[in-house]
Steps between C-alpha positions, in 0.01 A plus 500: 500500500562707815375214717734251331799733548415542866481124549834451324666770709366349823611154392852618421521690827381190686772291338767759582395538863463123537853450371631766742323339796626154402857631481464683832360196676806299401752779549380600846366164616556416867617144538290300749645189660299204375519346846263767635217377278586139583485573873172688459348190343572287809407762761139472627400846376337605828674841494451516876824682574588254777847463351573868559500591130230664283322189377627185334670693219698698756610181674597332172721795406653508849584128487673537163690805627610311810302726736263226617541127576348233277267404785384859546135427417309411819195387303666257260684309772774242447362369170507846343845569646636181343372605155647850534830351616509277193450804274779686680729197499544494877388280789203586718504446872156419635433741782281435800139592431371786711148618567326794663386480861262734686620576853156529655265249654251750637179395329153625585461254789815594694570864414296805597407807294511866604214606277288390204672588175268580210744659255644362175640150513866592487751439777706811427191721515379336821841519671501877444202521736664460840688189387186314394204348681690217665592567861850369436662761279751242377241243385348408164208723404353229277382731222687317227755742352736204480230288335450762229875523442546124453472381139514134595199467731742393774367711787153527650344680794356236733309608810655846488864397443698450180613139448749381237443187291856369484420269209417801281745760632793578269657760731464784250497743794195702396310425821799614704498834318123538540484445879512834685572323829812316381341175614601279211844342482659228291596166647627165369205278411655212694483701823160432650579676828451877502396775741153626413527837669650838417415691818765721655311527829559290808312262729165627624474769230507224238257268680248781544480536122562147371493168686744331257761774477865463601552643849880488483527264798812329361386144581557398138851642505589314819347176370672490160821291524617621159499874566259551211252735667557825687282777637587822317310827543249322728405231247645155427689458173616175342831455322386270218859394428535357852147365550481119470120476534507328839195712596599523865423872484156422358425267790631741763345828377232601757297708254539276193656788309742262327357316203575131458308172502638263763335210320733561206803398703671207328675290759785261433594138558837324507544196277681260731661296223683813381584652840864454608457659844724799432279725719536798265121527482469486879751782542328703230149472647413803712185339636648187660283292267768243406635237737771237468858423594811513282514203257143407589183549301336834570129577528279805462243592765197608291359696794809721515578526128384833353595429139788745463690241290842617617590138574400395149750743349785396730464120486801366302322174410165652397340277761230746605184525296226761511160351575 
């Protein structure tokens, strides 16, 4: 009988406490915007933190609260942004895709070491030991701290230097945070020209340590007709907003410190049947690659054309095609 009474008492108490909890859950319930869950469903779920918020849930809440843009997820890209925008009832502007870039070209064949490093494979640990084994204190140590930080397998150490796979990079920024040398920057994926050096030394001091380092000679700056490259703090820096990918700086650089494949230049040709001889293209060309008189058909000299495409943008009749 005692056992039965105990069971009954426990059952009644359970019902009472259950009713109290049910009432409390409704009375003190915190309303959650349904859009947060909807946004979470379309986000990739990487929780990489590249958006600047604590995971995908943090970003979803920030978007609903108006603290983050609908295209705030660097992993999801334009497709994800469009879905989020639809949930929020706004339009999504497709931003220019950016990727990480390592400002060092000093691989094992061209850069010298000060000593043999046999410590743990971590760049921060190695840099604490007299700046690392590499003779150039500004160069990539090649121990893979950035590789370990990347969740997308977008960066590898090749021949002693970190190299980014632009097809996989989502610009989450984790590699930038992991690099103790501050070597990794973000750049527009369309920009194929970039300076592969971070040295703050000058001339002979650079060449003694790395044969492909920037020596701050300024030849690139003098050669660029668009004012897109300048020597700052003894190293060349490119203004990606001004760079038109003509690659003149790549061709002129004496140490090959500027990355860019000259074979990727896409030259142009004028379609004579469309050309009205306005000479706008001729005036626009900074390389004297277009010839022709007013009201006559113009022609492009393929030997002089560097593929900057400034003429293509200015032609009022769309008579210039990219080959």
